[in-house]
Structure formats: structure tokens, C-alpha cells
MOPAC internal coordinates of N, CA, C and O (Angstrom, degrees):
PM7 1SCF
backbone

  N    0.0000 0     0.00 0     0.00 0    0    0    0
  C    1.4648 1     0.00 0     0.00 0    1    0    0
  C    1.5536 1   107.41 1     0.00 0    2    1    0
  O    1.2310 1   120.59 1   -56.83 1    3    2    1
  N    1.3187 1   116.48 1   123.17 1    3    2    1
  C    1.4801 1   122.13 1   177.16 1    5    3    2
  C    1.4613 1   106.67 1   -86.56 1    6    5    3
  O    1.2310 1   120.98 1   -48.83 1    7    6    5
  N    1.3651 1   115.73 1   131.17 1    7    6    5
  C    1.4563 1   122.04 1  -179.20 1    9    7    6
  C    1.5353 1   107.83 1  -124.64 1   10    9    7
  O    1.2310 1   119.66 1   -57.72 1   11   10    9
  N    1.3008 1   118.25 1   122.28 1   11   10    9
  C    1.5214 1   119.59 1  -178.23 1   13   11   10
  C    1.5117 1   108.61 1  -137.10 1   14   13   11
  O    1.2310 1   120.82 1   -22.61 1   15   14   13
  N    1.3620 1   116.04 1   157.39 1   15   14   13
  C    1.4184 1   123.71 1   178.92 1   17   15   14
  C    1.5234 1   110.76 1   -90.33 1   18   17   15
  O    1.2310 1   120.20 1   165.64 1   19   18   17
  N    1.3405 1   117.22 1   -14.36 1   19   18   17
  C    1.4780 1   119.99 1   178.75 1   21   19   18
  C    1.5070 1   111.00 1   -77.44 1   22   21   19
  O    1.2310 1   120.82 1   -14.80 1   23   22   21
  N    1.3283 1   116.03 1   165.20 1   23   22   21
  C    1.4350 1   119.90 1   179.08 1   25   23   22
  C    1.5197 1   113.74 1   -88.66 1   26   25   23
  O    1.2310 1   120.17 1   176.92 1   27   26   25
  N    1.2836 1   117.27 1    -3.08 1   27   26   25
  C    1.4697 1   123.13 1   177.10 1   29   27   26
  C    1.4713 1   111.53 1  -140.91 1   30   29   27
  O    1.2310 1   118.83 1    -8.37 1   31   30   29
  N    1.3221 1   119.84 1   171.63 1   31   30   29
  C    1.4129 1   125.97 1   172.38 1   33   31   30
  C    1.4822 1   107.71 1  -128.24 1   34   33   31
  O    1.2310 1   120.25 1   -60.77 1   35   34   33
  N    1.3028 1   117.12 1   119.23 1   35   34   33
  C    1.5145 1   124.50 1  -171.63 1   37   35   34
  C    1.5113 1   107.45 1   -56.34 1   38   37   35
  O    1.2310 1   122.32 1   -49.69 1   39   38   37
  N    1.3999 1   113.16 1   130.31 1   39   38   37
  C    1.4532 1   120.11 1   175.60 1   41   39   38
  C    1.5259 1   112.83 1    81.83 1   42   41   39
  O    1.2310 1   118.93 1  -177.62 1   43   42   41
  N    1.2936 1   119.65 1     2.38 1   43   42   41
  C    1.4801 1   123.23 1   179.02 1   45   43   42
  C    1.4618 1   111.59 1  -117.50 1   46   45   43
  O    1.2310 1   120.96 1   -45.10 1   47   46   45
  N    1.4040 1   115.78 1   134.90 1   47   46   45
  C    1.4798 1   120.10 1   171.01 1   49   47   46
  C    1.5385 1   103.43 1   -94.49 1   50   49   47
  O    1.2310 1   121.97 1   -51.38 1   51   50   49
  N    1.3765 1   113.84 1   128.62 1   51   50   49
  C    1.4989 1   119.72 1  -175.30 1   53   51   50
  C    1.4842 1   114.48 1  -109.44 1   54   53   51
  O    1.2310 1   121.14 1   -40.28 1   55   54   53
  N    1.3034 1   115.43 1   139.72 1   55   54   53
  C    1.4296 1   123.69 1   171.61 1   57   55   54
  C    1.5819 1   106.91 1  -104.81 1   58   57   55
  O    1.2310 1   120.41 1   -64.24 1   59   58   57
  N    1.3370 1   116.83 1   115.76 1   59   58   57
  C    1.4512 1   119.80 1  -178.80 1   61   59   58
  C    1.5005 1   110.35 1   -72.82 1   62   61   59
  O    1.2310 1   120.54 1   -49.47 1   63   62   61
  N    1.3285 1   116.56 1   130.53 1   63   62   61
  C    1.4623 1   121.83 1   179.04 1   65   63   62
  C    1.5461 1   111.68 1  -103.98 1   66   65   63
  O    1.2310 1   119.59 1   154.22 1   67   66   65
  N    1.2705 1   118.38 1   -25.78 1   67   66   65
  C    1.4571 1   121.59 1   178.12 1   69   67   66
  C    1.4803 1   114.33 1   136.74 1   70   69   67
  O    1.2310 1   119.15 1    -4.98 1   71   70   69
  N    1.3009 1   119.23 1   175.02 1   71   70   69
  C    1.4399 1   125.26 1  -178.45 1   73   71   70
  C    1.5003 1   111.09 1   -74.10 1   74   73   71
  O    1.2310 1   121.14 1   -40.88 1   75   74   73
  N    1.2938 1   115.42 1   139.12 1   75   74   73
  C    1.4928 1   119.60 1   174.02 1   77   75   74
  C    1.5483 1   105.84 1  -127.57 1   78   77   75
  O    1.2310 1   120.96 1   -23.74 1   79   78   77
  N    1.3517 1   115.78 1   156.26 1   79   78   77
  C    1.4143 1   121.50 1  -174.23 1   81   79   78
  C    1.5613 1   108.91 1  -152.62 1   82   81   79
  O    1.2310 1   121.62 1   -22.56 1   83   82   81
  N    1.2992 1   114.50 1   157.44 1   83   82   81
  C    1.4134 1   122.49 1   173.20 1   85   83   82
  C    1.5026 1   108.05 1  -150.17 1   86   85   83
  O    1.2310 1   120.41 1   -38.66 1   87   86   85
  N    1.3134 1   116.81 1   141.34 1   87   86   85
  C    1.4643 1   117.85 1  -178.19 1   89   87   86
  C    1.5840 1   110.37 1  -146.91 1   90   89   87
  O    1.2310 1   122.13 1   -14.11 1   91   90   89
  N    1.2544 1   113.52 1   165.89 1   91   90   89
  C    1.5047 1   121.24 1   177.90 1   93   91   90
  C    1.4949 1   104.87 1  -157.37 1   94   93   91
  O    1.2310 1   122.03 1   -25.29 1   95   94   93
  N    1.3528 1   113.73 1   154.71 1   95   94   93
  C    1.4650 1   121.12 1   166.14 1   97   95   94
  C    1.5063 1   107.35 1  -121.46 1   98   97   95
  O    1.2310 1   121.72 1   -52.41 1   99   98   97
  N    1.2879 1   114.32 1   127.59 1   99   98   97
  C    1.4749 1   122.31 1  -173.12 1  101   99   98
  C    1.5215 1   109.62 1  -121.87 1  102  101   99
  O    1.2310 1   120.16 1   -35.30 1  103  102  101
  N    1.3335 1   117.29 1   144.70 1  103  102  101
  C    1.4439 1   121.98 1   169.91 1  105  103  102
  C    1.4724 1   108.98 1  -137.94 1  106  105  103
  O    1.2310 1   120.45 1   -16.93 1  107  106  105
  N    1.2890 1   116.74 1   163.07 1  107  106  105
  C    1.4468 1   124.94 1   178.03 1  109  107  106
  C    1.5025 1   110.37 1   -98.80 1  110  109  107
  O    1.2310 1   120.88 1   -25.76 1  111  110  109
  N    1.2884 1   115.93 1   154.24 1  111  110  109
  C    1.4374 1   123.10 1   173.31 1  113  111  110
  C    1.4905 1   112.56 1   -57.49 1  114  113  111
  O    1.2310 1   118.26 1   -40.13 1  115  114  113
  N    1.3098 1   120.93 1   139.87 1  115  114  113
  C    1.4139 1   124.88 1  -177.63 1  117  115  114
  C    1.5340 1   114.01 1   -49.73 1  118  117  115
  O    1.2310 1   120.45 1   140.58 1  119  118  117
  N    1.3320 1   116.75 1   -39.42 1  119  118  117
  C    1.4974 1   119.74 1   177.09 1  121  119  118
  C    1.4842 1   110.90 1   -61.62 1  122  121  119
  O    1.2310 1   121.05 1   133.42 1  123  122  121
  N    1.3685 1   115.59 1   -46.58 1  123  122  121
  C    1.4879 1   119.31 1   179.74 1  125  123  122
  C    1.5617 1   108.27 1   -62.34 1  126  125  123
  O    1.2310 1   120.21 1   140.61 1  127  126  125
  N    1.3002 1   117.19 1   -39.39 1  127  126  125
  C    1.4706 1   120.90 1  -175.52 1  129  127  126
  C    1.5419 1   107.12 1   -61.91 1  130  129  127
  O    1.2310 1   120.28 1   133.32 1  131  130  129
  N    1.3351 1   117.07 1   -46.68 1  131  130  129
  C    1.4647 1   119.78 1  -178.63 1  133  131  130
  C    1.5363 1   110.18 1   -64.31 1  134  133  131
  O    1.2310 1   121.15 1   136.95 1  135  134  133
  N    1.3056 1   115.40 1   -43.05 1  135  134  133
  C    1.5053 1   119.76 1  -179.42 1  137  135  134
  C    1.5609 1   109.93 1   -61.77 1  138  137  135
  O    1.2310 1   120.90 1   140.10 1  139  138  137
  N    1.3103 1   115.89 1   -39.90 1  139  138  137
  C    1.4900 1   120.21 1  -177.97 1  141  139  138
  C    1.5381 1   110.90 1   -70.83 1  142  141  139
  O    1.2310 1   120.19 1   149.26 1  143  142  141
  N    1.3918 1   117.25 1   -30.74 1  143  142  141
  C    1.4568 1   120.59 1   176.15 1  145  143  142
  C    1.4896 1   110.91 1   -65.09 1  146  145  143
  O    1.2310 1   119.19 1   145.45 1  147  146  145
  N    1.3131 1   119.15 1   -34.55 1  147  146  145
  C    1.4876 1   121.87 1   177.17 1  149  147  146
  C    1.5106 1   110.87 1   -68.33 1  150  149  147
  O    1.2310 1   120.01 1   148.99 1  151  150  149
  N    1.3094 1   117.59 1   -31.01 1  151  150  149
  C    1.4680 1   123.55 1   176.76 1  153  151  150
  C    1.4834 1   113.87 1   -64.49 1  154  153  151
  O    1.2310 1   121.29 1   150.14 1  155  154  153
  N    1.3382 1   115.13 1   -29.86 1  155  154  153
  C    1.4804 1   118.00 1   179.03 1  157  155  154
  C    1.5113 1   110.18 1   -67.75 1  158  157  155
  O    1.2310 1   118.55 1   159.65 1  159  158  157
  N    1.3320 1   120.37 1   -20.35 1  159  158  157
  C    1.4788 1   121.12 1   178.02 1  161  159  158
  C    1.5329 1   113.22 1   -69.44 1  162  161  159
  O    1.2310 1   120.49 1   147.39 1  163  162  161
  N    1.3050 1   116.67 1   -32.61 1  163  162  161
  C    1.4363 1   119.42 1  -176.40 1  165  163  162
  C    1.5430 1   114.86 1  -106.89 1  166  165  163
  O    1.2310 1   122.08 1   169.67 1  167  166  165
  N    1.3657 1   113.62 1   -10.33 1  167  166  165
  C    1.4566 1   119.05 1   178.59 1  169  167  166
  C    1.4721 1   113.70 1    87.80 1  170  169  167
  O    1.2310 1   119.32 1    -9.83 1  171  170  169
  N    1.3193 1   118.90 1   170.17 1  171  170  169
  C    1.4172 1   122.61 1  -179.34 1  173  171  170
  C    1.5370 1   114.75 1   110.75 1  174  173  171
  O    1.2310 1   119.82 1    -6.83 1  175  174  173
  N    1.2851 1   117.94 1   173.17 1  175  174  173
  C    1.4574 1   120.06 1  -179.74 1  177  175  174
  C    1.4991 1   111.69 1   -69.13 1  178  177  175
  O    1.2310 1   120.71 1   -39.26 1  179  178  177
  N    1.3289 1   116.24 1   140.74 1  179  178  177
  C    1.4157 1   124.03 1   173.56 1  181  179  178
  C    1.5481 1   108.42 1   -94.03 1  182  181  179
  O    1.2310 1   121.34 1   -98.62 1  183  182  181
  N    1.3630 1   115.04 1    81.38 1  183  182  181
  C    1.4669 1   120.84 1  -171.74 1  185  183  182
  C    1.4936 1   114.10 1   -55.57 1  186  185  183
  O    1.2310 1   119.53 1   141.90 1  187  186  185
  N    1.2750 1   118.50 1   -38.10 1  187  186  185
  C    1.4751 1   121.41 1  -178.51 1  189  187  186
  C    1.5973 1   109.32 1   -62.26 1  190  189  187
  O    1.2310 1   120.58 1   140.93 1  191  190  189
  N    1.3659 1   116.49 1   -39.07 1  191  190  189
  C    1.4204 1   117.94 1   179.50 1  193  191  190
  C    1.4837 1   112.14 1   -78.40 1  194  193  191
  O    1.2310 1   119.18 1   147.42 1  195  194  193
  N    1.2928 1   119.17 1   -32.58 1  195  194  193
  C    1.4416 1   123.14 1   170.74 1  197  195  194
  C    1.4708 1   111.71 1   -55.91 1  198  197  195
  O    1.2310 1   119.84 1   130.66 1  199  198  197
  N    1.3000 1   117.92 1   -49.34 1  199  198  197
  C    1.4899 1   124.83 1   177.20 1  201  199  198
  C    1.5219 1   110.61 1   -59.21 1  202  201  199
  O    1.2310 1   120.37 1   134.75 1  203  202  201
  N    1.3527 1   116.89 1   -45.25 1  203  202  201
  C    1.4142 1   124.26 1  -177.52 1  205  203  202
  C    1.5272 1   107.59 1   -59.61 1  206  205  203
  O    1.2310 1   120.27 1   130.47 1  207  206  205
  N    1.3207 1   117.10 1   -49.53 1  207  206  205
  C    1.5239 1   121.91 1  -177.58 1  209  207  206
  C    1.5569 1   110.63 1   -65.40 1  210  209  207
  O    1.2310 1   119.97 1   142.51 1  211  210  209
  N    1.3381 1   117.66 1   -37.49 1  211  210  209
  C    1.4651 1   120.97 1   178.75 1  213  211  210
  C    1.5474 1   108.33 1   -64.91 1  214  213  211
  O    1.2310 1   120.79 1   135.68 1  215  214  213
  N    1.3387 1   116.09 1   -44.32 1  215  214  213
  C    1.4679 1   120.52 1   178.67 1  217  215  214
  C    1.5221 1   111.03 1   -61.28 1  218  217  215
  O    1.2310 1   121.71 1   138.92 1  219  218  217
  N    1.3421 1   114.33 1   -41.08 1  219  218  217
  C    1.5024 1   120.43 1  -178.67 1  221  219  218
  C    1.5008 1   111.80 1   -67.04 1  222  221  219
  O    1.2310 1   120.21 1   139.58 1  223  222  221
  N    1.3201 1   117.20 1   -40.42 1  223  222  221
  C    1.5368 1   118.21 1   177.59 1  225  223  222
  C    1.5556 1   106.88 1   -67.27 1  226  225  223
  O    1.2310 1   118.73 1   135.96 1  227  226  225
  N    1.3070 1   120.03 1   -44.04 1  227  226  225
  C    1.4947 1   119.50 1   179.20 1  229  227  226
  C    1.5051 1   111.74 1   -57.69 1  230  229  227
  O    1.2310 1   119.80 1   135.60 1  231  230  229
  N    1.3295 1   117.99 1   -44.40 1  231  230  229
  C    1.4455 1   119.40 1  -179.61 1  233  231  230
  C    1.5244 1   112.86 1   -67.93 1  234  233  231
  O    1.2310 1   120.51 1   138.66 1  235  234  233
  N    1.3313 1   116.63 1   -41.34 1  235  234  233
  C    1.4720 1   120.12 1   177.21 1  237  235  234
  C    1.5395 1   111.30 1   -59.26 1  238  237  235
  O    1.2310 1   122.69 1   137.26 1  239  238  237
  N    1.4116 1   112.45 1   -42.74 1  239  238  237
  C    1.4971 1   117.00 1   178.53 1  241  239  238
  C    1.5108 1   111.99 1   -63.98 1  242  241  239
  O    1.2310 1   120.99 1   140.46 1  243  242  241
  N    1.3251 1   115.71 1   -39.54 1  243  242  241
  C    1.4486 1   120.25 1  -177.95 1  245  243  242
  C    1.5954 1   108.62 1   -62.73 1  246  245  243
  O    1.2310 1   121.21 1   137.36 1  247  246  245
  N    1.3122 1   115.29 1   -42.64 1  247  246  245
  C    1.4254 1   119.21 1  -179.31 1  249  247  246
  C    1.5483 1   111.90 1   -69.32 1  250  249  247
  O    1.2310 1   120.09 1   141.59 1  251  250  249
  N    1.3287 1   117.44 1   -38.41 1  251  250  249
  C    1.4406 1   119.23 1   174.29 1  253  251  250
  C    1.5423 1   111.22 1   -58.96 1  254  253  251
  O    1.2310 1   120.10 1   132.25 1  255  254  253
  N    1.3478 1   117.41 1   -47.75 1  255  254  253
  C    1.4528 1   122.37 1   179.55 1  257  255  254
  C    1.4997 1   111.80 1   -59.12 1  258  257  255
  O    1.2310 1   120.03 1   138.15 1  259  258  257
  N    1.3124 1   117.55 1   -41.85 1  259  258  257
  C    1.5179 1   123.12 1   176.06 1  261  259  258
  C    1.4670 1   111.97 1   -58.56 1  262  261  259
  O    1.2310 1   120.14 1   141.44 1  263  262  261
  N    1.3268 1   117.33 1   -38.56 1  263  262  261
  C    1.4890 1   120.59 1   178.49 1  265  263  262
  C    1.4749 1   109.52 1   -69.52 1  266  265  263
  O    1.2310 1   120.27 1   137.61 1  267  266  265
  N    1.3414 1   117.09 1   -42.39 1  267  266  265
  C    1.5591 1   121.39 1   179.76 1  269  267  266
  C    1.5006 1   106.74 1   -63.40 1  270  269  267
  O    1.2310 1   118.14 1   137.71 1  271  270  269
  N    1.3745 1   121.14 1   -42.29 1  271  270  269
  C    1.4308 1   121.15 1  -175.12 1  273  271  270
  C    1.5413 1   110.57 1   -65.77 1  274  273  271
  O    1.2310 1   119.89 1   146.19 1  275  274  273
  N    1.3492 1   117.81 1   -33.81 1  275  274  273
  C    1.4322 1   121.34 1   175.87 1  277  275  274
  C    1.5103 1   113.46 1   -61.96 1  278  277  275
  O    1.2310 1   121.75 1   149.29 1  279  278  277
  N    1.3637 1   114.25 1   -30.71 1  279  278  277
  C    1.5071 1   119.81 1   176.89 1  281  279  278
  C    1.5376 1   113.11 1   -83.30 1  282  281  279
  O    1.2310 1   120.02 1   174.92 1  283  282  281
  N    1.2960 1   117.57 1    -5.08 1  283  282  281
  C    1.4373 1   122.14 1  -178.39 1  285  283  282
  C    1.5097 1   113.27 1    81.30 1  286  285  283
  O    1.2310 1   119.28 1  -150.94 1  287  286  285
  N    1.2886 1   118.97 1    29.06 1  287  286  285
  C    1.4343 1   120.28 1  -176.02 1  289  287  286
  C    1.5544 1   112.54 1   -81.66 1  290  289  287
  O    1.2310 1   120.83 1   -27.85 1  291  290  289
  N    1.2899 1   116.02 1   152.15 1  291  290  289
  C    1.4921 1   123.34 1   174.81 1  293  291  290
  C    1.5371 1   110.33 1   -95.07 1  294  293  291
  O    1.2310 1   119.97 1   156.09 1  295  294  293
  N    1.2992 1   117.66 1   -23.91 1  295  294  293
  C    1.4798 1   120.97 1  -175.71 1  297  295  294
  C    1.5367 1   109.28 1  -156.36 1  298  297  295
  O    1.2310 1   121.58 1   -10.28 1  299  298  297
  N    1.3135 1   114.58 1   169.72 1  299  298  297
  C    1.4660 1   122.12 1   170.92 1  301  299  298
  C    1.5442 1   107.07 1  -127.80 1  302  301  299
  O    1.2310 1   120.31 1   -54.27 1  303  302  301
  N    1.2780 1   117.01 1   125.73 1  303  302  301
  C    1.4687 1   121.41 1  -178.34 1  305  303  302
  C    1.5653 1   106.46 1  -111.31 1  306  305  303
  O    1.2310 1   122.47 1   -16.64 1  307  306  305
  N    1.3725 1   112.87 1   163.36 1  307  306  305
  C    1.4461 1   123.21 1   176.06 1  309  307  306
  C    1.5476 1   110.67 1    56.80 1  310  309  307
  O    1.2310 1   121.06 1  -138.16 1  311  310  309
  N    1.3188 1   115.59 1    41.84 1  311  310  309
  C    1.4721 1   120.84 1  -178.65 1  313  311  310
  C    1.5134 1   111.08 1   -73.77 1  314  313  311
  O    1.2310 1   121.82 1   -45.50 1  315  314  313
  N    1.3441 1   114.13 1   134.50 1  315  314  313
  C    1.5005 1   121.85 1  -179.38 1  317  315  314
  C    1.5118 1   106.76 1  -135.67 1  318  317  315
  O    1.2310 1   122.07 1   -22.36 1  319  318  317
  N    1.3391 1   113.64 1   157.64 1  319  318  317
  C    1.4880 1   121.28 1   175.64 1  321  319  318
  C    1.5823 1   107.08 1  -122.93 1  322  321  319
  O    1.2310 1   121.88 1   -37.74 1  323  322  321
  N    1.3097 1   114.01 1   142.26 1  323  322  321
  C    1.4541 1   119.70 1   175.98 1  325  323  322
  C    1.5191 1   106.91 1  -136.28 1  326  325  323
  O    1.2310 1   121.38 1   -34.22 1  327  326  325
  N    1.3405 1   114.96 1   145.78 1  327  326  325
  C    1.4490 1   118.72 1  -178.99 1  329  327  326
  C    1.5811 1   108.21 1  -138.90 1  330  329  327
  O    1.2310 1   122.92 1   -28.86 1  331  330  329
  N    1.3231 1   112.02 1   151.14 1  331  330  329
  C    1.4094 1   117.96 1   173.84 1  333  331  330
  C    1.5073 1   114.79 1  -153.32 1  334  333  331
  O    1.2310 1   120.19 1   -29.83 1  335  334  333
  N    1.2912 1   117.25 1   150.17 1  335  334  333
  C    1.4684 1   120.19 1   178.92 1  337  335  334
  C    1.4465 1   108.68 1   -78.34 1  338  337  335
  O    1.2310 1   119.44 1   -51.06 1  339  338  337
  N    1.3365 1   118.67 1   128.94 1  339  338  337
  C    1.4746 1   121.73 1  -178.35 1  341  339  338
  C    1.5382 1   105.83 1   -95.27 1  342  341  339
  O    1.2310 1   120.48 1   140.60 1  343  342  341
  N    1.3585 1   116.69 1   -39.40 1  343  342  341
  C    1.4566 1   121.88 1   176.92 1  345  343  342
  C    1.5240 1   104.99 1  -159.56 1  346  345  343
  O    1.2310 1   120.97 1    -8.85 1  347  346  345
  N    1.3179 1   115.76 1   171.15 1  347  346  345
  C    1.4375 1   116.38 1   179.34 1  349  347  346
  C    1.5460 1   113.73 1   -57.47 1  350  349  347
  O    1.2310 1   120.20 1   -56.37 1  351  350  349
  N    1.2995 1   117.22 1   123.63 1  351  350  349
  C    1.4310 1   122.13 1  -179.57 1  353  351  350
  C    1.5601 1   116.09 1    84.30 1  354  353  351
  O    1.2310 1   120.84 1  -176.71 1  355  354  353
  N    1.3753 1   115.99 1     3.29 1  355  354  353
  C    1.4460 1   119.12 1   179.07 1  357  355  354
  C    1.5420 1   107.57 1  -132.48 1  358  357  355
  O    1.2310 1   121.30 1   -40.65 1  359  358  357
  N    1.3008 1   115.12 1   139.35 1  359  358  357
  C    1.5015 1   121.56 1  -178.48 1  361  359  358
  C    1.5031 1   109.52 1  -134.16 1  362  361  359
  O    1.2310 1   121.21 1   -33.49 1  363  362  361
  N    1.3387 1   115.28 1   146.51 1  363  362  361
  C    1.4736 1   121.19 1   170.15 1  365  363  362
  C    1.4651 1   108.13 1  -101.49 1  366  365  363
  O    1.2310 1   120.93 1   -40.30 1  367  366  365
  N    1.3349 1   115.83 1   139.70 1  367  366  365
  C    1.4850 1   121.88 1   172.06 1  369  367  366
  C    1.5066 1   106.81 1  -124.82 1  370  369  367
  O    1.2310 1   120.58 1   -46.89 1  371  370  369
  N    1.3216 1   116.50 1   133.11 1  371  370  369
  C    1.4655 1   124.56 1   175.80 1  373  371  370
  C    1.4438 1   113.03 1  -123.71 1  374  373  371
  O    1.2310 1   120.49 1   -48.48 1  375  374  373
  N    1.3337 1   116.66 1   131.52 1  375  374  373
  C    1.4502 1   122.18 1   173.43 1  377  375  374
  C    1.5444 1   105.90 1  -110.82 1  378  377  375
  O    1.2310 1   120.99 1   -41.68 1  379  378  377
  N    1.3510 1   115.71 1   138.32 1  379  378  377
  C    1.4746 1   117.70 1  -178.64 1  381  379  378
  C    1.5252 1   108.33 1  -151.42 1  382  381  379
  O    1.2310 1   121.73 1   -26.97 1  383  382  381
  N    1.2987 1   114.29 1   153.03 1  383  382  381
  C    1.4502 1   121.23 1   179.33 1  385  383  382
  C    1.4535 1   111.14 1  -171.82 1  386  385  383
  O    1.2310 1   119.05 1     9.10 1  387  386  385
  N    1.3527 1   119.42 1  -170.90 1  387  386  385
  C    1.4555 1   124.20 1  -179.36 1  389  387  386
  C    1.5890 1   108.18 1  -108.77 1  390  389  387
  O    1.2310 1   122.80 1   -56.44 1  391  390  389
  N    1.2934 1   112.24 1   123.56 1  391  390  389
  C    1.4879 1   117.87 1   174.58 1  393  391  390
  C    1.4951 1   109.28 1   -75.25 1  394  393  391
  O    1.2310 1   119.84 1   -44.63 1  395  394  393
  N    1.3370 1   117.92 1   135.37 1  395  394  393
  C    1.4320 1   122.69 1   178.73 1  397  395  394
  C    1.5803 1   109.23 1  -134.43 1  398  397  395
  O    1.2310 1   123.64 1   -21.47 1  399  398  397
  N    1.3552 1   110.63 1   158.53 1  399  398  397
  C    1.4638 1   119.78 1   172.97 1  401  399  398
  C    1.5080 1   108.16 1  -121.91 1  402  401  399
  O    1.2310 1   119.31 1   -36.56 1  403  402  401
  N    1.2643 1   118.92 1   143.44 1  403  402  401
  C    1.4452 1   124.88 1   178.70 1  405  403  402
  C    1.5057 1   107.87 1   -77.78 1  406  405  403
  O    1.2310 1   120.34 1   -42.86 1  407  406  405
  N    1.3951 1   116.95 1   137.14 1  407  406  405
  C    1.4379 1   119.10 1   176.25 1  409  407  406
  C    1.5250 1   112.29 1   -94.63 1  410  409  407
  O    1.2310 1   120.10 1   180.00 1  411  410  409

């Protein structure tokens, strides 16, 4: 599955199939959450949260691709990511785009 952020793919004529999306809500273990809160006192990267968000983006992308495959898509164009805090220590990540078929 080809995934691009552009609205077109050079050299391809596209048939639009519709919007596809994938999302997940992730949180860290309470112990990690406490450890990361201490890290905010001295500054620096919150590696546990970086890892959590990377995992969340990967899972959201995987779910978006699965939805596109069910539609018979060859690619997804105009892919975007959105994130929001659901509660303290938990975040939602959504991947969305337009499923297309090559003509």
C-alpha cells in the first residue's frame, strides 16, 4: 500500500474511493507516568511518551491501511495525523486520508 501526503501520485490517474481512517487511544503504565513526571523537573525528552506516541501512530496507520485494503485501494493520498489528549497520561492519535485505486 502506497501512502503519501500529497493529493496526487505522479504518473498515476486516480479513482477516489473515499475517506479512510484509523485511530487508537494509548496510555502509559502508572509507574512510567510517575517516572516521566519527575523528568519534567529537570527537562529533556520524555522517552516513554515518545515511544507511546510512535506506537500509537503506527497502530493508527495500520488500521487506516486495513480499511483502505477492504475498499480495494492501491494507495492512500492526502494522509494526515491528528492527536489529542483524552485525559492525563492518555492520548488519541488518528490517521486519515483518501483511499484511491489506480486506473
